[in-house]
BAKE-949969 format. One record per residue: x, y, z of N, C-alpha, C, O in turn; residue in three letters; residue number from 1. Coordinates in nm, 3 decimals. Example, Ala and Ser with C-alpha at 12.3 -4.5 7.8 and 13.67 -1.06 7.14 Angstrom:
% BAKE-949969
1.319/-0.569/0.780/1.230/-0.450/0.780/1.320/-0.330/0.780/1.424/-0.332/0.846/Ala/1;
1.285/-0.225/0.708/1.367/-0.106/0.714/1.290/0.003/0.787/1.341/0.114/0.804/Ser/2;
//
This chain:
% BAKE-949969
6.407/7.165/7.713/6.448/7.246/7.674/6.585/7.294/7.763/6.579/7.294/7.886/Leu/1;
6.685/7.328/7.706/6.825/7.392/7.765/6.853/7.519/7.702/6.845/7.537/7.581/Ile/2;
6.893/7.627/7.804/6.939/7.757/7.751/7.057/7.802/7.850/7.058/7.808/7.973/Thr/3;
7.160/7.836/7.749/7.298/7.877/7.819/7.242/8.005/7.836/7.203/8.071/7.740/Val/4;
7.236/8.051/7.974/7.216/8.195/8.034/7.306/8.273/8.011/7.299/8.374/7.941/Ser/5;
7.441/8.213/8.093/7.565/8.295/8.113/7.704/8.231/8.113/7.724/8.122/8.167/Lys/6;
7.785/8.289/8.063/7.922/8.220/8.076/8.026/8.332/8.143/8.050/8.449/8.113/Val/7;
8.069/8.259/8.231/8.195/8.333/8.304/8.321/8.268/8.284/8.347/8.150/8.304/Ile/8;
8.411/8.378/8.232/8.534/8.337/8.228/8.646/8.414/8.244/8.654/8.519/8.180/Met/9;
8.757/8.373/8.338/8.824/8.436/8.396/8.961/8.515/8.285/8.976/8.452/8.180/Pro/10;
9.027/8.605/8.296/9.103/8.664/8.216/9.219/8.563/8.124/9.251/8.602/8.012/Gly/11;
9.268/8.455/8.169/9.334/8.360/8.091/9.278/8.280/8.004/9.338/8.211/7.921/Asp/12;
9.116/8.289/8.026/9.053/8.180/7.951/9.059/8.041/7.986/8.995/7.959/7.920/Leu/13;
9.123/8.011/8.074/9.125/7.848/8.096/9.016/7.771/8.100/9.008/7.666/8.037/Arg/14;
8.894/7.832/8.201/8.804/7.779/8.239/8.687/7.891/8.210/8.696/8.013/8.215/Thr/15;
8.567/7.805/8.174/8.433/7.858/8.110/8.326/7.802/8.246/8.327/7.680/8.262/Ala/16;
8.239/7.881/8.339/8.165/7.829/8.398/8.059/7.870/8.319/8.051/7.987/8.283/Lys/17;
7.965/7.774/8.283/7.847/7.794/8.195/7.719/7.744/8.270/7.682/7.632/8.306/Val/18;
7.662/7.878/8.282/7.528/7.843/8.356/7.412/7.829/8.283/7.391/7.913/8.196/Phe/19;
7.315/7.721/8.305/7.241/7.652/8.199/7.090/7.659/8.300/7.080/7.647/8.422/Val/20;
6.989/7.682/8.200/6.849/7.684/8.282/6.788/7.580/8.191/6.798/7.560/8.070/Ser/21;
6.730/7.528/8.274/6.648/7.387/8.239/6.494/7.415/8.252/6.439/7.454/8.355/Val/22;
6.436/7.391/8.134/6.297/7.387/8.157/6.223/7.238/8.103/6.242/7.179/7.996/Leu/23;
6.150/7.208/8.197/6.042/7.095/8.181/6.149/6.976/8.221/6.120/6.875/8.156/Asn/24;
6.218/6.962/8.274/6.306/6.867/8.296/6.391/6.849/8.424/6.434/6.951/8.477/Ala/25;
6.414/6.748/8.469/6.499/6.780/8.607/6.657/6.818/8.577/6.740/6.753/8.514/Glu/26;
6.668/6.928/8.635/6.773/7.025/8.585/6.917/6.952/8.646/7.019/6.961/8.579/Ala/27;
6.918/6.888/8.760/7.018/6.792/8.798/7.077/6.708/8.718/7.198/6.709/8.694/Asp/28;
6.970/6.604/8.655/6.989/6.525/8.573/7.067/6.575/8.439/7.151/6.504/8.385/Lys/29;
7.031/6.707/8.388/7.072/6.753/8.257/7.188/6.787/8.265/7.265/6.767/8.170/Val/30;
7.245/6.871/8.427/7.340/6.903/8.418/7.433/6.808/8.447/7.543/6.837/8.400/Ile/31;
7.430/6.709/8.505/7.511/6.601/8.517/7.555/6.520/8.388/7.669/6.478/8.370/Glu/32;
7.440/6.502/8.293/7.465/6.462/8.172/7.570/6.562/8.082/7.667/6.522/8.017/Ala/33;
7.531/6.684/8.093/7.633/6.779/8.032/7.785/6.762/8.089/7.881/6.780/8.015/Leu/34;
7.795/6.736/8.190/7.900/6.751/8.252/8.011/6.608/8.207/8.133/6.594/8.209/Gln/35;
7.909/6.529/8.174/7.977/6.395/8.151/8.031/6.409/8.008/8.140/6.357/7.984/Lys/36;
7.966/6.476/7.909/8.022/6.501/7.791/8.094/6.646/7.783/8.121/6.705/7.678/Glu/37;
8.112/6.679/7.877/8.223/6.830/7.892/8.332/6.810/7.810/8.362/6.907/7.741/Ala/38;
8.407/6.700/7.797/8.541/6.699/7.714/8.489/6.714/7.568/8.526/6.801/7.489/Ser/39;
8.383/6.600/7.539/8.357/6.627/7.370/8.318/6.744/7.375/8.393/6.808/7.302/Glu/40;
8.218/6.833/7.433/8.198/6.976/7.406/8.300/7.056/7.363/8.308/7.125/7.262/Ile/41;
8.406/7.032/7.488/8.562/7.108/7.473/8.628/7.117/7.357/8.684/7.217/7.312/Gln/42;
8.617/6.976/7.296/8.667/6.924/7.138/8.594/7.003/7.047/8.649/7.079/6.967/Arg/43;
8.445/6.987/7.058/8.383/7.081/6.948/8.420/7.214/6.971/8.435/7.280/6.868/Tyr/44;
8.441/7.280/7.093/8.439/7.439/7.076/8.575/7.470/7.035/8.587/7.573/6.968/Leu/45;
8.692/7.396/7.063/8.823/7.400/7.052/8.823/7.382/6.896/8.924/7.440/6.855/Gly/46;
8.756/7.327/6.792/8.787/7.301/6.666/8.695/7.439/6.609/8.736/7.499/6.510/Ala/47;
8.570/7.482/6.678/8.498/7.575/6.610/8.555/7.713/6.625/8.557/7.799/6.537/Glu/48;
8.612/7.729/6.774/8.666/7.861/6.795/8.789/7.897/6.742/8.820/8.012/6.711/Leu/49;
8.892/7.754/6.726/9.041/7.809/6.662/9.108/7.877/6.752/9.177/7.971/6.712/Lys/50;
9.104/7.841/6.917/9.192/7.910/7.004/9.278/7.865/7.013/9.293/7.759/6.952/Met/51;
9.412/7.931/7.116/9.519/7.867/7.133/9.478/7.756/7.244/9.495/7.640/7.208/Arg/52;
9.434/7.772/7.352/9.386/7.687/7.438/9.233/7.694/7.456/9.180/7.804/7.474/Phe/53;
9.150/7.567/7.451/9.021/7.555/7.468/9.014/7.532/7.649/9.075/7.456/7.724/Cys/54;
8.906/7.638/7.673/8.852/7.657/7.814/8.797/7.515/7.865/8.726/7.450/7.789/Pro/55;
8.825/7.471/7.976/8.781/7.384/8.065/8.651/7.446/8.107/8.624/7.547/8.173/Lys/56;
8.558/7.328/8.033/8.389/7.384/8.059/8.340/7.289/8.165/8.342/7.166/8.175/Val/57;
8.284/7.412/8.259/8.204/7.349/8.380/8.085/7.371/8.396/8.055/7.490/8.401/Ile/58;
7.981/7.278/8.409/7.815/7.345/8.366/7.744/7.387/8.531/7.772/7.304/8.617/Phe/59;
7.676/7.479/8.568/7.611/7.484/8.658/7.468/7.507/8.625/7.446/7.544/8.509/Tyr/60;
7.365/7.492/8.705/7.219/7.519/8.721/7.207/7.656/8.735/7.242/7.704/8.843/Lys/61;
7.170/7.723/8.656/7.089/7.886/8.676/6.948/7.865/8.734/6.856/7.806/8.678/Asp/62;
6.945/7.921/8.854/6.812/7.934/8.914/6.708/8.036/8.868/6.589/8.037/8.898/Asp/63;
6.772/8.122/8.791/6.706/8.276/8.778/6.571/8.248/8.738/6.478/8.297/8.802/Thr/64;
6.546/8.157/8.616/6.423/8.133/8.573/6.306/8.103/8.683/6.199/8.161/8.704/Thr/65;
6.372/7.978/8.750/6.256/7.928/8.855/6.226/8.044/8.977/6.124/8.042/9.046/Glu/66;
6.330/8.142/8.990/6.303/8.215/9.115/6.213/8.316/9.048/6.134/8.367/9.128/His/67;
6.202/8.365/8.907/6.116/8.454/8.852/5.986/8.405/8.857/5.889/8.465/8.902/Leu/68;
5.988/8.271/8.802/5.834/8.217/8.781/5.771/8.205/8.950/5.654/8.235/8.977/Leu/69;
5.854/8.165/9.037/5.776/8.184/9.136/5.764/8.319/9.225/5.702/8.313/9.332/Lys/70;
5.814/8.422/9.189/5.805/8.555/9.208/5.676/8.591/9.127/5.612/8.673/9.193/Ile/71;
5.614/8.560/9.010/5.532/8.582/8.947/5.409/8.490/9.020/5.299/8.543/9.035/Glu/72;
5.427/8.382/9.056/5.325/8.323/9.129/5.265/8.391/9.246/5.148/8.425/9.255/Arg/73;
5.368/8.409/9.344/5.358/8.466/9.445/5.261/8.608/9.440/5.164/8.634/9.511/Leu/74;
5.329/8.696/9.321/5.229/8.822/9.291/5.092/8.799/9.255/5.002/8.875/9.292/Ile/75;
5.072/8.690/9.179/4.923/8.646/9.131/4.826/8.593/9.264/4.705/8.602/9.285/Glu/76;
4.914/8.548/9.325/4.838/8.485/9.478/4.792/8.636/9.572/4.690/8.659/9.636/Glu/77;
4.873/8.692/9.556/4.866/8.841/9.622/4.744/8.904/9.533/4.639/8.940/9.585/Leu/78;
4.762/8.909/9.440/4.668/9.020/9.364/4.516/9.019/9.394/4.470/9.131/9.417/Gly/79;
4.420/8.905/9.400/4.316/8.893/9.415/4.285/8.961/9.570/4.191/9.041/9.580/Pro/80;
4.351/8.933/9.666/4.347/8.961/9.805/4.370/9.121/9.804/4.285/9.188/9.864/Glu/81;
4.468/9.181/9.747/4.483/9.340/9.735/4.371/9.371/9.691/4.307/9.444/9.766/Lys/82;
4.307/9.336/9.568/4.184/9.373/9.502/4.077/9.417/9.623/4.027/9.528/9.635/Lys/83;
4.051/9.278/9.728/3.934/9.268/9.768/3.980/9.384/9.898/3.890/9.437/9.963/Asp/84;
4.086/9.408/9.918/4.096/9.494/10.040/4.086/9.628/10.000/4.052/9.713/10.082/Glu/85;
4.115/9.660/9.872/4.074/9.805/9.822/3.936/9.827/9.770/3.903/9.941/9.739/Glu/86;
3.860/9.737/9.759/3.712/9.747/9.741/3.636/9.794/9.818/3.643/9.732/9.925/Ser/87;
3.541/9.901/9.822/3.493/9.976/9.935/3.360/9.880/9.939/3.308/9.822/9.844/Pro/88;
3.319/9.880/10.073/3.180/9.790/10.085/3.075/9.847/10.136/2.969/9.784/10.146/Glu/89;
//
């Protein structure tokens, strides 16, 4: 599963930094494959958007989802310990 999480473009619209979140796959390989097909993606975007200039597309891995999942796991691990400390004996 691939999700475009964010796109950053400068004022001149010449480049597009596309941040991609990848679930259940090796993200580095997915980003590499997307970058190989960047010129084809640019051609498609140019035809669809009908812009004067089509931005050069550069793909980046977005680690936000991974960080959130890691934080959730850490909180869950701390949860039972916290309850044990609070329970009166």
